[in-house]
C-alpha positions in Angstrom: -6.8 24.6 16.2 -9.5 23.3 18.6 -10.5 19.7 17.7 -14.2 18.8 17.4 -15.6 16.2 19.6 -15.3 13.4 17.0 -14.8 9.7 17.4 -11.2 8.7 17.7 -9.3 7.6 14.6 -6.7 4.8 15.0 -4.0 4.1 12.4 -2.3 0.7 12.6 0.7 -0.3 10.5 4.4 -1.0 10.4 7.4 1.2 11.0 7.0 2.5 7.4 6.2 5.7 5.5 2.6 4.3 4.9 1.2 5.3 8.3 3.4 8.4 8.4 1.7 9.7 5.3 -1.7 9.0 6.8 -1.1 10.7 10.1 0.2 13.8 8.3 -2.8 13.8 6.1 -5.0 13.9 9.2 -2.8 16.4 11.0 -2.9 19.1 8.3 -6.7 18.8 8.5 -6.7 19.4 12.2 -7.3 15.8 13.4 -4.8 14.0 15.7 -5.0 10.2 15.4 -3.8 7.5 17.7 -1.2 5.2 16.3 -0.3 1.6 16.9 3.0 0.9 15.2 4.1 -2.8 14.6 7.9 -2.7 15.0 8.7 -6.4 15.3 12.0 -6.7 17.3 12.8 -3.0 17.0 12.6 -0.8 20.0 12.0 2.6 18.3 9.9 4.0 15.5 10.7 7.0 13.3 6.9 7.0 12.4 6.1 7.6 16.1 8.1 10.9 16.0 5.5 12.7 14.0 4.0 15.8 15.8 0.5 14.9 14.6 -0.1 11.9 16.8 -2.3 12.2 19.9 -0.6 9.1 21.3 1.3 6.1 20.0 2.0 2.5 21.1 4.6 0.1 19.8 3.6 -3.5 19.2 5.9 -6.5 18.3 3.1 -8.3 16.3 -0.2 -7.7 14.6 -2.0 -9.7 17.3 -0.4 -7.6 20.0 -1.5 -4.4 18.1 -5.1 -5.6 18.2 -4.9 -6.3 21.9 -3.5 -2.8 22.5 -6.5 -1.5 20.4 -9.0 -3.5 22.4 -7.4 -2.6 25.8 -7.4 1.1 25.2 -10.4 1.8 23.0 -13.2 -0.6 23.7 -16.5 0.6 25.2 -16.1 4.2 23.9 -19.2 6.3 23.7 -18.4 6.8 20.0 -16.9 3.9 18.0 -13.3 4.6 17.1 -12.5 4.4 13.3 -9.6 2.1 12.3 -7.4 2.6 9.2 -5.1 -0.4 8.3 -1.7 0.3 6.7 -0.4 -3.2 6.0 -1.7 -6.4 4.4 -1.0 -8.5 7.5 -2.9 -6.2 9.9 -5.8 -5.8 7.4 -6.0 -9.6 7.3 -5.8 -10.0 11.0 -8.6 -7.5 11.6 -10.8 -8.9 8.9 -10.5 -12.5 10.3 -11.6 -11.1 13.6 -14.3 -8.8 12.2 -17.2 -10.3 14.1 -15.4 -9.9 17.4 -14.3 -6.3 16.7 -17.0 -4.6 14.7 -19.3 -4.0 17.7 -16.6 -1.8 19.2 -14.9 -0.3 16.1 -15.6 1.1 12.7 -13.5 -1.1 10.4 -12.7 -1.6 6.7 -14.9 -4.5 5.5 -16.5 -6.1 2.5 -20.2 -6.5 2.9 -19.6 -6.5 6.7 -18.7 -10.2 6.2 -15.8 -11.6 8.3 -13.0 -13.1 6.2 -14.2 -11.6 2.9 -11.2 -9.2 2.5 -8.8 -11.9 3.6 -10.1 -14.3 1.0 -9.7 -11.7 -1.7 -6.0 -11.2 -0.8 -5.4 -14.5 -2.6 -4.4 -13.7 -6.2 -6.4 -16.6 -7.6 -9.5 -15.4 -5.8 -8.8 -12.0 -7.3 -8.8 -13.6 -10.8 -12.2 -15.1 -10.1 -13.3 -11.7 -8.8 -12.2 -10.0 -12.0 -13.7 -12.6 -14.3 -17.0 -12.4 -12.5 -17.1 -8.6 -12.8 -15.7 -8.2 -16.4 -12.3 -6.8 -15.4 -9.0 -7.8 -17.1 -6.3 -9.1 -14.8 -2.7 -9.5 -15.7 -2.5 -12.9 -13.9 -5.1 -14.3 -16.3 -2.4 -14.9 -18.9 -0.9 -17.9 -17.1 -0.1 -18.7 -13.5 1.0 -21.5 -11.3 1.1 -22.1 -7.5 4.2 -24.0 -6.7 4.7 -26.0 -3.5 8.2 -25.1 -2.4 8.5 -28.1 -0.2 7.9 -30.5 -3.2 10.2 -31.4 -6.1 7.3 -31.3 -8.5 7.5 -28.6 -11.1 4.8 -27.6 -13.7 5.7 -28.7 -17.2 3.9 -25.9 -19.1 5.7 -23.0 -17.5 6.8 -20.3 -20.1 9.7 -18.1 -19.5 10.5 -15.4 -18.4 8.4 -15.8 -15.3 7.7 -13.8 -12.2 7.8 -15.2 -8.6 5.3 -13.6 -6.3 3.8 -14.4 -2.9 0.4 -16.0 -3.3 -1.1 -13.4 -1.0 0.4 -10.0 -0.1 0.2 -11.0 3.6 2.4 -14.1 3.0 5.5 -12.3 1.8 7.1 -9.0 0.9 7.6 -7.3 -2.5 11.4 -7.5 -2.1 11.0 -11.3 -2.7 9.3 -10.8 -6.1 11.8 -11.7 -8.9 11.8 -12.3 -12.6 13.6 -15.5 -13.7 14.6 -15.8 -17.3 14.8 -19.6 -17.5 14.2 -22.8 -15.6 17.7 -22.9 -14.2 17.3 -19.5 -12.6 13.8 -20.4 -11.4 15.0 -23.6 -9.7 17.8 -21.7 -7.9 15.4 -19.0 -6.7 13.0 -21.7 -5.5 15.7 -22.9 -3.1 16.3 -19.3 -1.9 12.6 -18.9 -1.1 12.5 -22.3 0.6 15.4 -21.2 2.8 13.5 -18.1 3.7 10.7 -20.2 5.1 8.1 -19.8 2.3 5.8 -22.8 1.8 4.4 -21.9 -1.6 4.8 -19.2 -4.2 3.0 -17.9 -7.3 4.6 -18.1 -10.7 3.2 -15.6 -13.2 3.9 -15.4 -16.9 5.7 -12.2 -17.8 3.7 -9.6 -19.6 5.7 -6.8 -21.4 3.3 -4.1 -20.2 3.8 -0.5 -21.5 3.1 1.4 -18.3 2.5 0.6 -14.6 -0.2 2.6 -12.8 -1.5 3.1 -9.3 -5.2 3.7 -8.5 -5.4 4.5 -4.7 -8.1 6.0 -2.5 -11.0 5.3 -0.3 -14.7 4.4 -0.6 -17.6 5.0 1.7 -20.6 7.3 1.1 -18.1 9.5 -0.6 -15.3 8.2 -2.8 -11.9 9.8 -3.2 -8.9 8.7 -5.3 -5.6 9.5 -7.1 -4.5 7.9 -10.3 -0.7 7.9 -11.0 1.8 6.5 -13.4 5.1 5.0 -12.2 8.2 6.8 -13.6 10.8 4.8 -11.6 10.7 1.8 -9.2 13.1 0.2 -6.8 14.2 -2.6 -6.8 14.2 -3.0 -10.6 12.2 -6.3 -10.5 9.2 -6.6 -8.2 9.9 -3.2 -6.7 7.5 -0.4 -5.7 7.2 3.0 -7.2 9.7 5.5 -5.9 9.0 8.4 -8.4 5.5 8.8 -9.9 3.2 11.4 -11.4 -0.6 12.1 -11.5 -2.1 10.6 -14.7 -5.0 12.8 -16.0 -5.9 10.6 -19.0 -9.7 10.6 -19.4 -9.8 7.0 -20.8 -7.8 5.7 -17.9 -10.0 7.5 -15.4 -13.1 5.8 -17.0 -11.3 2.4 -16.5 -10.6 3.3 -12.8 -14.2 4.4 -12.3 -15.3 1.0 -13.6 -13.1 -0.7 -11.1 -14.4 1.6 -8.4 -18.0 0.6 -9.3 -17.1 -3.1 -9.1 -15.7 -2.6 -5.6 -18.7 -0.6 -4.6 -21.1 -3.3 -5.8 -19.1 -5.8 -3.6 -19.9 -3.5 -0.7 -16.3 -2.7 0.1 -15.6 0.2 2.4 -12.1 1.3 3.4 -8.9 2.5 1.8 -7.6 0.7 -1.2 -4.6 0.4 -3.5 -5.1 -1.2 -7.0 -2.0 -1.8 -9.1 -2.6 -1.6 -12.8 -0.8 -2.4 -16.1 -1.4 -0.6 -19.4 -0.8 -3.2 -22.1 -1.3 -1.9 -25.6 -4.1 0.5 -24.5 -5.9 -2.1 -22.4 -6.0 -1.7 -18.6 -5.2 -4.9 -16.6 -5.5 -5.2 -12.8 -2.2 -6.5 -11.4 -3.3 -6.7 -7.8 -6.0 -5.4 -5.3 -4.7 -4.3 -1.9 -7.5 -3.9 0.5 -5.8 -1.4 2.8 -4.2 2.0 2.8 -1.5 2.5 0.2 2.2 3.2 0.7 1.5 6.2 -1.6 -0.5 7.9 1.2 2.0 10.8 1.3 0.7 11.9 -2.2 -2.2 13.4 -0.4 0.1 16.2 1.0 0.9 17.6 -2.5 -2.3 16.8 -4.3 -4.5 17.8 -1.4 -6.6 14.7 -2.0 -6.9 13.5 1.6 -8.8 10.3 0.8 -8.2 8.7 4.2 -9.6 11.8 6.0 -12.6 11.7 3.6 -13.3 8.1 4.5 -13.1 8.8 8.2 -15.4 11.8 8.0 -17.8 10.0 5.8 -18.0 7.0 8.2 -18.9 9.4 11.1 -21.5 11.2 9.1 -19.8 14.5 8.5 -20.0 16.6 5.3 -16.9 16.2 3.1 -18.1 18.3 0.2 -15.5 21.0 1.0 -12.6 18.5 0.5 -10.9 17.8 -2.8 -11.9 14.3 -3.9 -9.5 13.7 -6.9 -7.1 15.5 -9.2 -6.0 15.5 -12.8 -3.1 17.9 -12.3 -0.3 16.2 -14.2 2.3 18.6 -12.6 1.9 16.7 -9.3 4.9 14.4 -8.7 5.7 12.2 -5.7 8.9 10.7 -4.6 10.1 8.1 -2.0 13.5 9.7 -1.6 14.8 6.9 0.6 14.5 4.4 -2.3 14.7 6.7 -5.4 18.2 7.8 -4.5 19.4 4.2 -5.0 18.7 4.7 -8.7 21.5 7.2 -8.6 23.9 4.8 -6.9 23.1 2.1 -9.4 23.4 4.6 -12.4 19.8 4.3 -13.5 19.5 8.0 -13.4 22.1 10.8 -13.3 22.4 13.0 -10.3 21.4 16.1 -12.3 18.3 14.4 -13.8 17.3 13.2 -10.3 17.8 16.7 -8.9 15.5 18.1 -11.5 12.9 15.5 -10.5 13.4 16.3 -6.9 12.8 20.0 -7.5 9.5 19.5 -9.2 8.2 17.0 -6.5 5.6 18.3 -4.0 5.0 15.0 -2.1 7.8 13.2 -0.3 7.6 9.9 1.6 9.7 11.2 4.4 10.4 14.9 4.2 7.6 17.3 5.2 8.6 20.7 6.3 5.7 21.0 8.8 6.7 17.7 10.4 10.5 17.3 9.9 11.6 15.1 12.8 10.5 11.6 11.4 12.5 12.3 8.2 15.6 13.4 10.1 15.5 10.2 12.2 15.0 8.1 9.1 17.7 9.9 7.1 20.2 9.2 9.8 19.3 5.5 9.9 19.6 5.2 6.1 22.9 7.0 6.0 24.2 4.7 8.8 23.1 1.6 6.8 24.6 3.0 3.6 28.0 3.3 5.1 27.7 0.0 7.0 27.0 -1.8 3.7 29.2 0.3 1.6 26.5 1.7 -0.7 24.6 -1.5 -1.3 21.4 -0.7 0.6 
């Protein structure tokens, strides 16, 4: 397929299935992106093995990734379009928006530097929801604890969730539910040893369902709404097996959230975590960047990142599918969902049935198999090294 003379698209993210799903989404639509993969101390990247990249660079930090972007893409005749695939890179770019926006098309809120970074703070998100008439799970009760201090809020109710104050300050694996003060105090010490300065404590809400509302917004909006079937880890984990939710009432709630983001002049890819609590939809968290569920585009054919890119460069996107209500569409992160078998949360036969009906996988894609093979080999090696505890 001959590529059109379009502006470049640059995908920036970690060595994670998030940017892998995005590059495949572009690739099956005949567009080959550039990739900047933040690998930390690693020397290789399974994400970079995809056949759909035009070229990739490996960076050790987010700051280095931006320098690579500036060095290779400044002063192009057509502004390159940037898609962010991690909270930290989204924050880094947003805090340098004024410097970068003259040379790149970037995710932004009202074209205002720092606006996205500010709304990564969960307490700012509470204010944002209150201002716009949205329910937010954190509105129940929450506390920010200084981990370097011995002070402890006296009105904490248990059980309680520990969460990073902003997504860029920590990782989901450090989210934990503590049943009582003794467990909470012990976990406080664990977090302090990991180098955290502060943490958010959130009152536990026994929600009925956990949902994901992901997509993009520009002149044209595109999105997928899904319900989590399984997660890993059990507490504070991310969805590893999920299905499209076609509920009309839920879609109306999501369109209301979309309208709020639109009135705030946000443009970019987004990921909104939702709770269904007794029929009411609560926002758990806004993530102002591309979602880890990006691979769901491959089965649903809702290529929202591609729609955002084409919308930003002024092309017609009416021929592309913008959403789906097909409740037969399942997605699986096979790397993490298999751990539910190891820990006896699901039988192998039940998992196999789920695998057979899944059309979107985080790693496996028959048209682009090499990244999955590299990652499978790594995961098997880690499994044997740790004797099944990964």
